[in-house]
All heavy atoms as an XYZ file, in Angstrom:
707
protein
N     -37.301     43.921     16.256
C     -36.966     44.169     14.869
C     -37.786     45.346     14.353
O     -38.936     45.519     14.694
C     -37.253     42.921     14.039
C     -37.100     43.141     12.552
S     -37.082     41.623     11.606
C     -35.347     41.310     11.677
N     -37.155     46.143     13.525
C     -37.817     47.297     12.940
C     -38.829     46.852     11.892
O     -38.577     45.933     11.134
C     -36.775     48.223     12.281
O     -35.836     48.632     13.264
C     -37.412     49.431     11.651
N     -39.942     47.523     11.860
C     -40.985     47.270     10.867
C     -40.432     47.522      9.469
O     -39.627     48.421      9.251
C     -42.155     48.216     11.150
C     -43.164     48.292     10.049
C     -43.980     49.574     10.104
O     -43.724     50.455     10.886
N     -44.949     49.677      9.252
N     -40.866     46.747      8.526
C     -40.479     46.928      7.132
C     -41.539     47.766      6.413
O     -42.716     47.671      6.735
C     -40.330     45.563      6.445
C     -39.221     44.712      7.041
C     -37.867     45.379      6.923
O     -37.463     45.803      5.855
N     -37.167     45.501      8.033
N     -41.117     48.582      5.447
C     -42.090     49.399      4.707
C     -43.109     48.540      3.969
O     -42.808     47.436      3.533
C     -41.215     50.154      3.703
C     -39.836     50.081      4.243
C     -39.750     48.807      5.027
N     -44.324     49.061      3.863
C     -45.342     48.440      3.030
C     -45.875     49.517      2.090
O     -45.367     50.638      2.091
C     -46.450     47.803      3.888
C     -47.156     48.798      4.798
O     -47.239     49.999      4.450
O     -47.632     48.386      5.862
N     -46.875     49.197      1.313
C     -47.359     50.158      0.322
C     -47.912     51.436      0.953
O     -47.804     52.507      0.371
C     -48.431     49.531     -0.592
O     -49.485     48.997      0.211
C     -47.847     48.437     -1.448
N     -48.472     51.344      2.151
C     -49.031     52.527      2.818
C     -47.953     53.398      3.449
O     -48.151     54.591      3.622
C     -50.036     52.105      3.897
C     -51.340     51.575      3.347
C     -52.242     51.088      4.449
C     -52.816     52.232      5.228
N     -53.784     51.815      6.250
N     -46.817     52.804      3.823
C     -45.816     53.560      4.576
C     -44.512     53.800      3.810
O     -43.641     54.502      4.310
C     -45.488     52.842      5.896
O     -44.916     51.555      5.611
C     -46.711     52.705      6.780
N     -44.389     53.255      2.610
C     -43.123     53.363      1.871
C     -42.692     54.816      1.655
O     -41.511     55.146      1.792
C     -43.225     52.628      0.539
N     -43.640     55.686      1.341
C     -43.305     57.091      1.129
C     -42.787     57.763      2.384
O     -41.853     58.576      2.329
N     -43.368     57.415      3.515
C     -42.907     57.983      4.789
C     -41.494     57.497      5.084
O     -40.621     58.278      5.484
C     -43.875     57.618      5.937
C     -45.243     58.259      5.690
C     -43.301     58.055      7.286
C     -46.330     57.807      6.641
N     -41.254     56.197      4.894
C     -39.906     55.652      5.113
C     -38.884     56.377      4.249
O     -37.775     56.683      4.705
C     -39.875     54.153      4.835
C     -40.429     53.329      5.959
C     -41.666     52.783      6.035
C     -39.761     52.959      7.174
N     -41.812     52.093      7.225
C     -40.658     52.187      7.941
C     -38.494     53.213      7.692
C     -40.329     51.656      9.190
C     -38.158     52.687      8.938
C     -39.077     51.928      9.675
N     -39.229     56.660      2.992
C     -38.298     57.358      2.102
C     -37.976     58.752      2.634
O     -36.824     59.196      2.575
C     -38.851     57.434      0.682
C     -38.741     56.144     -0.085
C     -37.314     55.617     -0.172
O     -36.395     56.396     -0.533
O     -37.104     54.428      0.129
N     -38.979     59.447      3.128
C     -38.750     60.784      3.701
C     -37.841     60.665      4.921
O     -36.893     61.445      5.084
C     -40.086     61.458      4.063
C     -40.879     61.748      2.791
C     -39.853     62.736      4.874
C     -42.336     62.074      3.033
N     -38.094     59.682      5.770
C     -37.296     59.506      6.986
C     -35.839     59.189      6.675
O     -34.941     59.549      7.444
C     -37.899     58.417      7.867
C     -39.281     58.728      8.440
C     -39.828     57.519      9.194
C     -39.237     59.956      9.344
N     -35.592     58.540      5.538
C     -34.207     58.256      5.137
C     -33.418     59.541      4.882
O     -32.200     59.538      4.880
C     -34.182     57.385      3.880
C     -34.587     55.957      4.136
C     -34.572     55.169      2.834
C     -35.069     53.752      3.032
N     -35.101     53.014      1.745
N     -34.129     60.645      4.677
C     -33.483     61.938      4.454
C     -33.336     62.779      5.706
O     -32.826     63.898      5.645
N     -33.775     62.262      6.853
C     -33.668     62.998      8.112
C     -32.364     62.571      8.795
O     -32.234     61.434      9.241
C     -34.874     62.718      9.040
C     -34.707     63.426     10.377
C     -36.172     63.146      8.362
N     -31.373     63.474      8.874
C     -30.096     63.094      9.456
C     -30.141     63.007     10.976
O     -30.900     63.722     11.633
C     -29.156     64.209      9.013
C     -30.041     65.399      8.829
C     -31.373     64.849      8.373
N     -29.307     62.133     11.510
C     -29.104     62.098     12.957
C     -28.367     63.387     13.323
O     -27.355     63.712     12.694
C     -28.267     60.873     13.335
C     -27.863     60.899     14.794
O     -28.741     61.086     15.649
O     -26.656     60.749     15.069
N     -28.837     64.164     14.298
C     -28.187     65.439     14.607
C     -26.775     65.289     15.175
O     -25.972     66.208     15.078
C     -29.126     66.092     15.628
C     -30.007     65.019     16.123
C     -30.040     63.939     15.089
N     -26.456     64.136     15.729
C     -25.119     63.938     16.310
C     -24.142     63.311     15.311
O     -22.938     63.547     15.385
C     -25.219     63.070     17.562
C     -26.014     63.753     18.657
C     -26.193     62.896     19.890
O     -26.463     61.687     19.746
O     -26.043     63.450     20.992
N     -24.649     62.491     14.399
C     -23.822     61.844     13.373
C     -24.549     62.029     12.041
O     -25.223     61.125     11.560
C     -23.604     60.339     13.679
C     -22.642     59.726     12.676
C     -23.133     60.114     15.103
N     -24.430     63.225     11.439
C     -25.256     63.553     10.274
C     -24.999     62.720      9.017
O     -25.784     62.813      8.076
C     -24.974     65.027     10.032
C     -23.794     65.379     10.849
C     -23.632     64.343     11.897
N     -23.966     61.893      8.995
C     -23.790     61.006      7.841
C     -24.759     59.836      7.903
O     -24.908     59.099      6.930
C     -22.334     60.496      7.705
C     -21.387     61.661      7.448
C     -21.915     59.700      8.913
N     -25.426     59.653      9.046
C     -26.445     58.618      9.209
C     -27.818     59.253      9.260
O     -28.000     60.309      9.863
C     -26.241     57.853     10.524
C     -24.968     57.043     10.693
C     -24.909     56.457     12.100
C     -24.900     55.943      9.656
N     -28.791     58.603      8.643
C     -30.175     59.057      8.787
C     -30.756     58.415     10.037
O     -30.171     57.478     10.607
C     -31.003     58.653      7.563
O     -31.302     57.266      7.598
N     -31.917     58.898     10.438
C     -32.575     58.291     11.596
C     -32.972     56.849     11.304
O     -33.050     56.027     12.212
C     -33.779     59.124     12.082
C     -33.314     60.465     12.651
C     -34.813     59.332     10.990
N     -33.173     56.532     10.022
C     -33.453     55.144      9.627
C     -32.176     54.318      9.769
O     -32.188     53.235     10.349
C     -34.027     55.066      8.193
C     -34.147     53.624      7.732
C     -35.381     55.756      8.127
N     -31.050     54.840      9.244
C     -29.771     54.140      9.370
C     -29.433     53.870     10.833
O     -28.912     52.815     11.183
C     -28.618     54.961      8.779
C     -28.738     55.234      7.305
O     -29.332     54.396      6.587
O     -28.233     56.285      6.859
N     -29.713     54.844     11.685
C     -29.393     54.748     13.105
C     -30.243     53.694     13.814
O     -29.860     53.177     14.852
C     -29.578     56.117     13.765
C     -29.083     56.285     15.180
C     -27.578     56.047     15.282
C     -29.415     57.680     15.684
N     -31.400     53.385     13.242
C     -32.256     52.364     13.832
C     -33.178     52.852     14.926
O     -33.720     52.052     15.686
N     -33.388     54.167     15.014
C     -34.288     54.677     16.056
C     -35.749     54.667     15.623
O     -36.632     54.829     16.464
C     -33.877     56.091     16.555
C     -32.495     56.075     17.168
C     -33.978     57.132     15.461
N     -36.009     54.475     14.332
C     -37.390     54.388     13.851
C     -37.864     52.958     14.059
O     -37.335     52.022     13.484
C     -37.504     54.761     12.357
C     -36.882     56.126     12.068
C     -38.967     54.687     11.899
C     -37.552     57.290     12.757
N     -38.865     52.779     14.891
C     -39.353     51.442     15.223
C     -40.591     51.064     14.428
O     -40.792     49.921     14.071
C     -39.660     51.339     16.728
C     -38.511     51.700     17.623
C     -37.205     50.971     17.297
N     -37.399     49.543     17.365
C     -36.767     48.683     16.584
N     -35.913     49.086     15.699
N     -36.997     47.394     16.690
N     -41.476     52.034     14.201
C     -42.734     51.726     13.524
C     -43.226     52.974     12.813
O     -43.061     54.084     13.299
C     -43.777     51.267     14.549
C     -45.028     50.765     13.921
N     -46.121     51.571     13.700
C     -45.361     49.558     13.439
C     -47.070     50.869     13.124
N     -46.640     49.644     12.946
N     -43.844     52.761     11.657
C     -44.424     53.847     10.872
C     -45.835     53.424     10.478
O     -46.054     52.280     10.080
C     -43.577     54.113      9.603
C     -44.268     55.111      8.696
C     -42.183     54.602      9.979
N     -46.769     54.360     10.618
C     -48.140     54.081     10.188
C     -48.671     55.265      9.400
O     -48.178     56.382      9.524
C     -49.048     53.790     11.386
O     -49.163     54.937     12.207
N     -49.668     54.985      8.599
C     -50.362     56.019      7.828
C     -51.843     55.661      7.870
O     -52.291     54.796      7.136
C     -49.847     56.060      6.399
N     -52.562     56.306      8.764
C     -53.987     56.024      8.955
C     -54.778     57.318      9.001
O     -54.440     58.225      9.768
C     -54.208     55.260     10.271
C     -53.531     53.917     10.355
C     -54.108     52.893      9.393
O     -55.305     52.986      9.058
O     -53.343     52.026      8.954
N     -55.819     57.404      8.194
C     -56.738     58.547      8.214
C     -56.022     59.884      8.100
O     -56.348     60.835      8.803
C     -57.598     58.506      9.483
C     -58.397     57.235      9.600
O     -58.943     56.752      8.625
N     -58.439     56.667     10.794
N     -55.000     59.943      7.257
C     -54.281     61.188      7.036
C     -53.249     61.535      8.091
O     -52.671     62.615      8.057
N     -53.020     60.640      9.041
C     -52.051     60.884     10.109
C     -50.831     59.992      9.896
O     -50.959     58.781      9.758
C     -52.656     60.600     11.503
C     -51.621     60.818     12.604
C     -53.889     61.449     11.741
N     -49.657     60.612      9.865
C     -48.407     59.852      9.815
C     -47.994     59.600     11.258
O     -47.791     60.543     12.028
C     -47.330     60.634      9.080
N     -47.902     58.346     11.630
C     -47.497     57.974     12.986
C     -46.106     57.372     12.956
O     -45.836     56.463     12.176
N     -45.223     57.894     13.802
C     -43.849     57.427     13.849
C     -43.533     57.064     15.296
O     -43.750     57.858     16.204
C     -42.849     58.526     13.402
C     -43.301     59.230     12.130
C     -41.435     57.965     13.311
C     -43.417     58.373     10.916
N     -43.005     55.866     15.498
C     -42.560     55.447     16.826
C     -41.041     55.387     16.806
O     -40.458     54.770     15.903
C     -43.137     54.071     17.200
O     -44.568     54.140     17.135
C     -42.726     53.665     18.602
N     -40.420     56.056     17.791
C     -38.970     56.111     17.859
C     -38.488     55.589     19.213
O     -39.216     55.634     20.203
C     -38.439     57.537     17.624
C     -39.031     58.540     18.623
C     -38.730     57.990     16.205
C     -38.499     59.964     18.492
N     -37.263     55.074     19.213
C     -36.617     54.609     20.441
C     -35.266     55.308     20.539
O     -34.477     55.254     19.585
C     -36.394     53.082     20.407
O     -37.662     52.436     20.370
C     -35.632     52.597     21.631
N     -34.978     55.971     21.663
C     -33.685     56.640     21.795
C     -32.536     55.637     21.876
O     -32.724     54.495     22.290
C     -33.819     57.417     23.111
C     -34.886     56.717     23.874
C     -35.805     56.106     22.853
N     -31.354     56.094     21.465
C     -30.185     55.228     21.541
C     -29.799     54.953     22.989
O     -29.149     53.959     23.275
C     -28.987     55.834     20.795
O     -28.749     57.150     21.301
C     -29.251     55.884     19.302
N     -30.206     55.839     23.888
C     -30.072     55.595     25.327
C     -31.071     56.482     26.049
O     -31.467     57.531     25.540
C     -28.636     55.833     25.838
C     -28.132     57.250     25.684
C     -28.265     58.189     26.713
C     -27.510     57.670     24.508
C     -27.797     59.483     26.566
C     -27.042     58.954     24.348
C     -27.179     59.864     25.390
O     -26.720     61.146     25.235
N     -31.505     56.040     27.209
C     -32.491     56.791     27.984
C     -31.938     58.170     28.306
O     -30.814     58.303     28.756
C     -32.841     56.037     29.286
O     -33.306     54.743     28.932
C     -33.924     56.761     30.065
N     -32.710     59.178     28.026
C     -32.292     60.550     28.301
C     -31.484     61.176     27.183
O     -30.926     62.254     27.364
N     -31.414     60.541     26.037
C     -30.654     61.068     24.901
C     -31.157     62.479     24.568
O     -32.332     62.651     24.236
C     -30.799     60.152     23.693
S     -30.037     60.802     22.187
N     -30.284     63.502     24.653
C     -30.734     64.868     24.419
C     -31.106     65.154     22.968
O     -31.790     66.140     22.692
C     -29.541     65.719     24.863
C     -28.367     64.828     24.708
C     -28.869     63.437     25.002
N     -30.686     64.309     22.044
C     -30.976     64.542     20.627
C     -32.395     64.140     20.236
O     -32.851     64.486     19.146
C     -29.970     63.791     19.760
N     -33.109     63.427     21.097
C     -34.424     62.913     20.710
C     -35.430     64.017     20.393
O     -36.235     63.872     19.481
C     -34.976     61.959     21.762
C     -34.194     60.653     21.864
S     -33.854     59.836     20.279
C     -35.479     59.272     19.820
N     -35.390     65.114     21.108
C     -36.318     66.225     20.814
C     -36.009     66.808     19.445
O     -36.916     67.098     18.653
C     -36.241     67.297     21.908
C     -37.148     68.490     21.649
C     -38.616     68.113     21.613
C     -39.472     69.363     21.463
N     -40.641     69.151     20.641
N     -34.732     66.953     19.129
C     -34.335     67.446     17.812
C     -34.757     66.465     16.728
O     -35.281     66.867     15.678
C     -32.811     67.692     17.759
O     -32.476     68.657     18.751
C     -32.378     68.182     16.383
N     -34.537     65.176     16.969
C     -34.946     64.155     16.007
C     -36.455     64.219     15.776
O     -36.917     64.192     14.637
C     -34.498     62.752     16.470
C     -32.974     62.621     16.347
C     -35.218     61.655     15.684
C     -32.401     61.361     16.965
N     -37.213     64.314     16.850
C     -38.672     64.414     16.724
C     -39.064     65.638     15.898
O     -39.871     65.544     14.976
C     -39.320     64.480     18.105
C     -40.820     64.572     18.048
C     -41.490     64.584     19.418
O     -40.869     64.154     20.404
O     -42.654     65.023     19.483
N     -38.491     66.786     16.220
C     -38.805     68.013     15.485
C     -38.430     67.886     14.013
O     -39.169     68.338     13.133
C     -38.082     69.212     16.100
C     -38.601     69.582     17.478
O     -39.696     69.109     17.876
O     -37.895     70.340     18.175
N     -37.272     67.281     13.730
C     -36.826     67.120     12.344
C     -37.736     66.169     11.564
O     -38.005     66.390     10.384
C     -35.380     66.617     12.301
C     -34.368     67.658     12.779
O     -34.747     68.838     12.957
O     -33.192     67.277     12.984
N     -38.212     65.123     12.220
C     -39.144     64.185     11.589
C     -40.440     64.898     11.234
O     -40.931     64.802     10.101
C     -39.412     62.976     12.509
C     -38.188     62.054     12.554
C     -40.667     62.214     12.073
C     -38.274     60.973     13.624
N     -40.996     65.622     12.185
C     -42.244     66.353     11.951
C     -42.062     67.358     10.819
O     -42.879     67.436      9.895
C     -42.729     67.034     13.247
C     -43.891     67.985     12.960
C     -43.141     66.000     14.283
N     -40.966     68.096     10.847
C     -40.703     69.100      9.818
C     -40.585     68.461      8.431
O     -41.184     68.946      7.461
C     -39.421     69.855     10.158
O     -39.100     70.780      9.152
N     -39.836     67.380      8.320
C     -39.644     66.716      7.027
C     -40.960     66.185      6.475
O     -41.246     66.330      5.281
C     -38.627     65.582      7.174
N     -41.754     65.581      7.326
C     -43.027     65.033      6.861
C     -43.995     66.143      6.465
O     -44.694     66.037      5.453
C     -43.630     64.104      7.913
C     -42.877     62.772      8.063
C     -43.344     62.034      9.298
C     -43.059     61.915      6.824
N     -44.034     67.218      7.238
C     -44.917     68.337      6.880
C     -44.487     68.980      5.562
O     -45.326     69.350      4.746
C     -44.964     69.354      8.009
C     -45.792     68.846      9.171
C     -46.078     69.905     10.182
N     -46.950     69.371     11.222
C     -46.935     69.757     12.475
N     -46.091     70.709     12.870
N     -47.749     69.212     13.350
N     -43.186     69.091      5.337
C     -42.690     69.647      4.073
C     -43.092     68.780      2.888
O     -43.139     69.246      1.756
C     -41.168     69.782      4.103
C     -40.679     70.935      4.922
C     -39.166     70.988      4.912
C     -38.672     72.062      5.864
N     -37.202     72.048      5.990
N     -43.378     67.521      3.164
C     -43.749     66.583      2.109
C     -45.239     66.271      2.095
O     -45.655     65.240      1.567
C     -42.924     65.306      2.237
C     -41.517     65.495      1.730
O     -41.276     65.404      0.533
N     -40.586     65.812      2.628
N     -46.038     67.158      2.695
C     -47.477     67.065      2.555
C     -48.245     66.369      3.669
O     -49.474     66.282      3.598
N     -47.563     65.885      4.670
C     -48.259     65.254      5.801
C     -48.591     66.347      6.814
O     -47.720     66.861      7.499
C     -47.399     64.162      6.439
C     -47.203     62.974      5.538
C     -46.136     62.925      4.650
C     -48.099     61.919      5.551
C     -45.959     61.842      3.803
C     -47.931     60.832      4.701
C     -46.864     60.802      3.832
O     -46.685     59.736      2.994
N     -49.849     66.699      6.882
C     -50.266     67.780      7.775
C     -50.275     67.355      9.234
O     -49.942     68.138     10.115
C     -51.648     68.288      7.385
C     -51.673     69.002      6.062
C     -52.977     69.768      5.923
N     -53.101     70.413      4.655
C     -52.571     71.598      4.380
N     -51.879     72.222      5.282
N     -52.738     72.135      3.192
N     -50.677     66.130      9.481
C     -50.757     65.653     10.862
C     -49.721     64.556     11.068
O     -49.716     63.542     10.382
C     -52.159     65.133     11.167
C     -52.404     64.970     12.636
C     -53.867     64.717     12.963
O     -54.734     64.949     12.104
O     -54.117     64.264     14.083
N     -48.828     64.792     12.030
C     -47.752     63.851     12.331
C     -47.742     63.615     13.837
O     -47.749     64.557     14.626
C     -46.377     64.416     11.889
C     -45.268     63.431     12.220
C     -46.386     64.772     10.414
N     -47.742     62.338     14.206
C     -47.687     61.989     15.620
C     -46.429     61.145     15.858
O     -46.277     60.076     15.269
C     -48.920     61.202     16.038
C     -48.910     60.816     17.494
C     -50.141     60.056     17.898
C     -50.011     59.710     19.378
N     -50.971     58.735     19.789
N     -45.532     61.661     16.700
C     -44.309     60.942     17.039
C     -44.436     60.449     18.475
O     -44.737     61.217     19.382
C     -43.053     61.824     16.879
C     -41.802     61.055     17.277
C     -42.942     62.354     15.460
N     -44.213     59.154     18.653
C     -44.280     58.534     19.974
C     -42.918     57.944     20.296
O     -42.309     57.287     19.449
C     -45.336     57.396     19.982
O     -46.588     57.940     19.558
C     -45.465     56.778     21.352
N     -42.449     58.178     21.512
C     -41.184     57.614     21.962
C     -41.453     56.426     22.863
O     -42.283     56.520     23.775
C     -40.357     58.663     22.730
O     -40.104     59.769     21.851
C     -39.037     58.091     23.218
N     -40.766     55.311     22.595
C     -40.855     54.135     23.463
C     -39.444     53.771     23.930
O     -38.464     54.008     23.226
C     -41.528     52.933     22.757
C     -40.761     52.510     21.507
C     -42.981     53.241     22.425
C     -41.223     51.183     20.923
N     -39.365     53.224     25.118
C     -38.067     52.861     25.692
C     -37.815     51.365     25.683
O     -36.685     50.922     25.917
C     -37.962     53.393     27.129
C     -38.129     54.902     27.280
C     -38.073     55.291     28.752
C     -37.076     55.654     26.476
N     -38.863     50.590     25.422
C     -38.714     49.142     25.449
C     -39.299     48.549     24.183
O     -40.424     48.912     23.809
C     -39.443     48.573     26.669
O     -39.321     47.182     26.714
N     -38.566     47.719     23.484
C     -37.244     47.241     23.861
C     -36.201     48.343     23.698
O     -36.357     49.239     22.871
C     -36.978     46.090     22.891
C     -37.796     46.417     21.684
C     -39.011     47.142     22.213
N     -35.156     48.263     24.489
C     -34.091     49.253     24.442
C     -33.340     49.166     23.119
O     -33.174     48.075     22.556
C     -33.129     49.041     25.611
N     -32.896     50.309     22.630
C     -32.115     50.377     21.392
C     -30.822     49.571     21.559
O     -30.247     49.506     22.643
C     -31.784     51.834     21.080
C     -31.003     52.023     19.813
C     -31.514     52.170     18.566
C     -29.588     52.095     19.673
N     -30.493     52.327     17.656
C     -29.296     52.284     18.311
C     -28.526     52.010     20.571
C     -27.998     52.393     17.818
C     -27.222     52.122     20.084
C     -26.982     52.306     18.725
N     -30.379     48.975     20.483
C     -29.131     48.218     20.467
C     -28.393     48.506     19.167
O     -29.020     48.845     18.155
C     -29.399     46.699     20.607
O     -28.180     45.991     20.367
C     -30.447     46.213     19.644
N     -27.086     48.364     19.178
C     -26.302     48.594     17.958
C     -26.651     47.602     16.869
O     -26.349     47.838     15.695
C     -24.788     48.539     18.245
O     -24.475     47.278     18.854
C     -24.364     49.674     19.144
N     -27.323     46.525     17.215
C     -27.796     45.575     16.200
C     -28.804     46.244     15.254
O     -29.041     45.725     14.163
C     -28.455     44.359     16.850
C     -27.469     43.496     17.608
O     -26.256     43.586     17.345
O     -27.923     42.729     18.476
N     -29.408     47.332     15.673
C     -30.404     48.026     14.860
C     -29.784     48.967     13.837
O     -30.484     49.558     13.024
C     -31.382     48.797     15.731
C     -32.231     47.935     16.612
C     -32.286     46.570     16.639
C     -33.140     48.384     17.604
N     -33.174     46.144     17.589
C     -33.726     47.242     18.202
C     -33.542     49.624     18.064
C     -34.662     47.307     19.211
C     -34.481     49.700     19.075
C     -35.039     48.538     19.638
N     -28.464     49.168     13.897
C     -27.783     50.033     12.923
C     -27.844     49.428     11.549
O     -27.813     48.252     11.358
C     -26.323     50.250     13.305
C     -26.087     51.213     14.463
C     -24.644     51.129     14.915
C     -26.427     52.635     14.062
């Protein structure tokens, strides 16, 4: 299950809702369910993502778009981590 926003991460979640999926731009990366965890510790925004399938070519673009969006909104340090397990499922949409 995807982590729910809390007071420390709510702003990051809101920014991520504005990051479109590069393959289906009517969906955000949050809508798509690839965002697994968000943290905000010591000035670092940490984002954990899971690809919709192993080897998904859009993941690098998604990572770059996440970093860009967060930096535009004042987060100087952004760390994006990709995990493969548990595997993404359409239940996460």
